[in-house]
C-alpha positions as CSV (number, residue, x, y, z in Angstrom):
1,M,-17.4,5.2,116.6
2,P,-16.0,8.5,115.2
3,S,-14.3,10.8,117.6
4,L,-15.5,14.3,118.4
5,K,-12.7,15.8,116.2
6,D,-13.7,13.6,113.2
7,L,-17.4,14.7,113.6
8,R,-16.3,18.4,113.9
9,N,-14.2,18.1,110.7
10,R,-17.1,16.4,108.9
11,I,-19.6,19.1,109.9
12,R,-17.1,21.8,108.8
13,S,-16.6,20.0,105.4
14,V,-20.4,19.6,104.7
15,R,-21.0,23.3,105.6
16,S,-18.3,24.3,103.1
17,T,-20.0,22.2,100.5
18,Q,-23.4,23.7,101.4
19,K,-22.0,27.2,100.8
20,I,-20.7,26.2,97.4
21,T,-23.9,24.5,96.3
22,A,-25.9,27.5,97.5
23,A,-23.7,29.9,95.6
24,M,-24.0,27.7,92.4
25,K,-27.8,27.7,92.8
26,M,-27.9,31.5,92.9
27,V,-25.6,31.8,89.8
28,A,-27.7,29.3,87.9
29,A,-30.9,31.1,88.8
30,S,-29.5,34.4,87.5
31,R,-28.3,32.8,84.3
32,L,-31.6,30.9,83.9
33,R,-33.7,34.0,83.7
34,R,-31.6,35.4,80.8
35,A,-31.4,32.0,79.0
36,Q,-35.2,31.5,79.4
37,E,-36.0,34.9,78.0
38,Q,-33.7,34.2,75.0
39,A,-35.3,30.7,74.4
40,E,-38.8,32.0,74.6
41,A,-38.0,35.0,72.3
42,A,-36.6,32.7,69.6
43,R,-39.5,30.3,69.5
44,P,-42.0,32.4,67.6
45,Y,-39.5,33.2,64.9
46,A,-38.3,29.6,64.5
47,G,-41.9,28.4,64.4
48,R,-42.9,30.9,61.8
49,M,-39.9,30.1,59.7
50,E,-40.7,26.4,59.8
51,R,-44.3,27.2,58.9
52,V,-43.3,29.3,55.9
53,L,-41.0,26.6,54.7
54,A,-43.7,23.9,55.2
55,S,-46.0,26.0,53.1
56,L,-43.5,26.3,50.3
57,A,-42.4,22.7,50.6
58,S,-45.9,21.4,50.3
59,G,-46.0,22.5,46.7
60,M,-42.4,21.4,45.9
61,A,-42.4,17.9,47.4
62,G,-41.6,15.3,44.9
63,M,-40.9,17.7,42.0
64,P,-37.7,17.4,40.0
65,G,-36.5,20.9,40.8
66,A,-36.8,20.5,44.6
67,P,-33.6,21.7,46.4
68,P,-31.4,18.9,47.9
69,L,-32.1,20.2,51.5
70,L,-35.8,19.5,50.8
71,A,-35.7,16.5,48.5
72,G,-32.8,14.7,50.3
73,T,-30.4,12.4,48.6
74,G,-33.0,9.7,47.8
75,R,-31.2,7.4,50.3
76,D,-31.5,6.7,54.0
77,D,-28.3,4.9,54.7
78,V,-26.0,7.3,56.5
79,H,-27.3,9.2,59.5
80,M,-25.5,12.2,61.2
81,L,-26.5,12.5,64.8
82,V,-25.9,15.8,66.4
83,V,-25.8,15.4,70.2
84,A,-26.0,18.7,72.1
85,T,-24.9,18.5,75.7
86,S,-23.1,20.9,78.1
87,D,-19.4,21.4,78.8
88,R,-19.8,21.3,82.6
89,G,-21.5,18.9,84.9
90,L,-23.4,19.3,88.2
91,A,-26.6,19.7,86.2
92,G,-28.7,16.8,87.6
93,G,-30.0,14.5,84.8
94,F,-29.7,17.1,82.1
95,N,-26.8,15.4,80.2
96,A,-27.8,11.9,81.1
97,S,-31.3,12.2,79.5
98,I,-29.8,13.5,76.2
99,L,-27.2,10.8,76.2
100,R,-29.7,8.0,77.0
101,E,-31.8,9.1,74.0
102,A,-28.8,9.4,71.8
103,R,-27.6,5.9,72.7
104,R,-31.1,4.5,72.1
105,R,-31.2,6.1,68.7
106,I,-27.8,4.8,67.8
107,R,-28.8,1.3,68.7
108,D,-32.0,1.5,66.7
109,L,-30.2,2.8,63.6
110,D,-27.4,0.2,64.0
111,N,-29.9,-2.6,64.3
112,S,-31.6,-1.4,61.1
113,G,-28.4,-1.6,59.2
114,K,-27.8,2.1,59.0
115,T,-24.4,3.8,59.2
116,V,-24.2,6.3,62.1
117,K,-21.9,9.3,62.4
118,I,-21.9,11.5,65.5
119,L,-21.2,15.2,65.9
120,T,-21.0,16.1,69.6
121,I,-21.6,19.6,71.0
122,G,-20.3,19.9,74.5
123,R,-17.6,18.1,76.5
124,K,-19.9,15.9,78.5
125,G,-21.4,14.3,75.3
126,R,-18.0,13.8,73.8
127,D,-16.5,12.2,76.8
128,S,-19.4,9.9,77.5
129,L,-20.0,8.7,73.9
130,R,-16.3,8.3,73.2
131,R,-16.2,5.4,75.6
132,D,-18.7,3.3,73.7
133,Y,-19.0,4.9,70.2
134,G,-15.6,6.5,69.7
135,R,-15.3,5.1,66.2
136,L,-18.5,6.8,65.2
137,I,-17.6,10.3,66.3
138,H,-16.9,12.4,63.3
139,D,-16.2,15.6,65.1
140,S,-16.7,17.3,68.5
141,L,-17.3,21.0,69.4
142,T,-16.7,22.5,72.8
143,E,-17.1,25.8,74.5
144,I,-20.3,26.6,72.4
145,G,-22.3,29.3,74.2
146,R,-19.7,29.7,77.0
147,R,-20.5,33.4,77.1
148,G,-24.1,33.1,75.9
149,V,-25.3,31.4,72.8
150,A,-24.7,33.5,69.7
151,F,-26.3,33.0,66.3
152,E,-22.8,33.0,64.6
153,E,-22.0,29.8,66.5
154,A,-25.2,28.1,65.2
155,R,-24.4,29.4,61.7
156,D,-20.9,27.9,61.8
157,I,-22.4,24.5,62.9
158,A,-24.9,24.8,60.1
159,Q,-22.2,25.6,57.5
160,R,-20.2,22.5,58.8
161,L,-23.3,20.3,58.3
162,L,-24.0,21.8,54.8
163,A,-20.4,21.1,53.7
164,L,-20.6,17.5,54.9
165,Y,-24.0,17.1,53.2
166,A,-22.8,18.5,49.9
167,A,-19.8,16.1,50.1
168,G,-22.1,13.2,50.4
169,E,-21.0,12.3,54.0
170,F,-24.5,11.6,55.2
171,D,-28.2,11.4,54.0
172,V,-30.1,12.4,57.1
173,A,-29.0,14.8,60.0
174,T,-30.8,14.8,63.3
175,I,-30.2,16.8,66.5
176,V,-30.9,15.6,70.1
177,F,-31.3,18.3,72.7
178,N,-33.4,19.2,75.7
179,R,-36.4,21.6,75.2
180,F,-37.0,23.9,78.2
181,R,-40.4,23.7,79.9
182,S,-39.6,24.8,83.4
183,A,-36.7,24.7,85.9
184,I,-37.6,21.2,86.9
185,T,-38.9,19.9,83.6
186,Q,-36.9,19.5,80.4
187,I,-38.1,17.5,77.4
188,V,-35.7,15.4,75.4
189,T,-36.3,16.3,71.8
190,V,-35.2,14.7,68.6
191,Q,-35.5,16.9,65.5
192,Q,-34.6,16.2,61.9
193,L,-32.5,19.0,60.4
194,I,-31.6,17.6,56.9
195,P,-33.6,17.1,54.8
196,F,-36.2,19.5,55.9
197,A,-39.3,17.7,57.3
198,P,-42.0,19.9,58.9
199,S,-43.7,18.5,62.0
200,A,-47.2,17.2,61.9
201,E,-48.4,20.2,63.8
202,Q,-46.8,22.6,61.3
203,A,-48.2,20.7,58.3
204,E,-51.7,20.8,59.8
205,A,-51.4,24.5,60.6
206,V,-50.3,25.2,57.0
207,R,-53.3,23.3,55.6
208,A,-55.6,25.2,57.8
209,S,-54.1,28.6,57.0
210,L,-54.2,28.0,53.2
211,G,-57.9,27.0,53.2
212,G,-57.7,25.8,49.6
213,A,-56.2,29.1,48.4
214,I,-53.5,29.1,45.6
215,Y,-50.5,31.3,45.9
216,E,-48.1,32.5,43.3
217,F,-44.6,33.4,44.5
218,E,-42.1,35.9,43.1
219,P,-39.3,34.9,42.9
220,S,-40.1,31.2,42.3
221,E,-40.4,28.6,45.1
222,E,-37.1,27.1,44.1
223,E,-35.2,30.4,44.5
224,I,-36.9,31.1,47.9
225,L,-36.2,27.7,49.2
226,D,-32.6,27.8,48.1
227,E,-32.2,30.9,50.2
228,L,-34.4,30.0,53.2
229,L,-33.5,26.4,53.7
230,P,-29.8,27.0,54.8
231,T,-31.0,29.9,56.9
232,N,-33.6,27.8,58.5
233,L,-31.0,25.1,59.4
234,A,-29.0,27.8,61.3
235,V,-32.2,29.1,63.0
236,Q,-33.2,25.6,64.1
237,I,-29.7,24.8,65.5
238,Y,-29.7,28.2,67.2
239,T,-33.1,27.5,68.8
240,A,-32.0,24.1,69.9
241,L,-28.8,25.6,71.6
242,L,-30.9,28.2,73.3
243,E,-33.4,25.6,74.6
244,N,-30.4,23.5,75.8
245,A,-28.8,26.5,77.6
246,A,-32.0,27.3,79.4
247,S,-32.6,23.6,80.3
248,E,-29.0,23.3,81.6
249,Q,-29.3,26.2,83.9
250,G,-32.8,25.1,85.1
251,A,-31.5,21.6,85.8
252,R,-28.4,22.9,87.6
253,M,-30.4,25.3,89.7
254,T,-32.7,22.4,90.8
255,A,-29.8,20.1,91.4
256,M,-27.9,22.6,93.5
257,D,-31.1,23.4,95.5
258,N,-31.5,19.7,96.3
259,A,-27.8,19.4,97.2
260,T,-28.1,22.4,99.5
261,R,-31.1,21.0,101.3
262,N,-29.5,17.5,101.6
263,A,-26.3,19.1,103.0
264,G,-28.5,20.9,105.6
265,E,-30.1,17.6,106.6
266,M,-26.7,15.9,106.9
267,I,-25.4,18.7,109.1
268,D,-28.4,18.3,111.4
269,R,-27.8,14.5,111.6
270,L,-24.0,15.0,112.2
271,T,-24.7,17.7,114.8
272,L,-27.1,15.4,116.7
273,N,-24.5,12.6,116.5
274,Y,-21.9,15.0,117.7
275,N,-24.0,16.1,120.7
276,R,-24.8,12.5,121.7
277,T,-21.1,11.5,121.4
278,R,-20.0,14.6,123.4
279,Q,-22.6,13.8,126.1
280,A,-21.4,10.2,126.3
281,V,-17.8,11.4,126.6
282,I,-18.8,13.8,129.4
283,T,-20.8,11.1,131.2
284,K,-17.9,8.7,131.0
285,E,-15.5,11.2,132.4
286,L,-17.9,12.0,135.3
287,I,-18.2,8.3,136.1
288,E,-14.4,7.9,136.1
289,I,-14.1,11.0,138.4
290,I,-16.8,9.7,140.8
291,S,-15.3,6.2,140.8
292,G,-11.9,7.6,141.6
293,A,-13.2,9.7,144.4
294,E,-15.1,6.7,145.9
295,A,-12.0,4.6,145.7
296,L,-10.2,7.2,147.9
């Protein structure tokens, strides 16, 4: 049975932890609001950009003059998997859900005979995947969005991917990240970046908006796509990083809230145990005093 001193030290330690988790919850909540606003503000622009490209791509698909970022390499052998996680932990299941999906995708591609290369964003993804798939990691980036996600960071990542694609390092690039829905709900999302492939919803929206109309473009579709496709790559990466940032803060706020409440419950249990132990000690001392007095 622990002594009263041990119980007091334990209660003091849990209270200190509770103060830390409560402070981290407040910090995450303040950062979440800003990150959520940025993510929600970026969604319309990214969606509209994808819709415009889907409209242009519908007329260029399969044509000889289609840009490489739209037509692809004609192969499906080498896949570049961009795994976007965080640099810091204490965010509940935020990183675990992304890494679980990344591992599942790596296994599926490997079983299909594909070559997989990994580009990690965030320290947690790098450290976790390095244990099992260290030989597949092509590069790793850390401290992305440390002071807020900036478009320049997303553009640098896009330029890195474009250089690797132009050098023939991969055929398909896909990013895995968490899309923010609420502070307690984040959706693991797998999005193909290269070659450009509009989602089914975007394709249906384009068909509905065209309504059988025929458009002529000036300059040509090829010139517009040559300009917009690299920009769209940076925009989609930027949007994914913003969604990830909001999801991370939401998951951290929820995790720290749960930790604070659990610490409070533990303090209550330890306090009850302390009072019972103290009462038992006092009772024992009284019995010893009474027994000694009767012996006299």
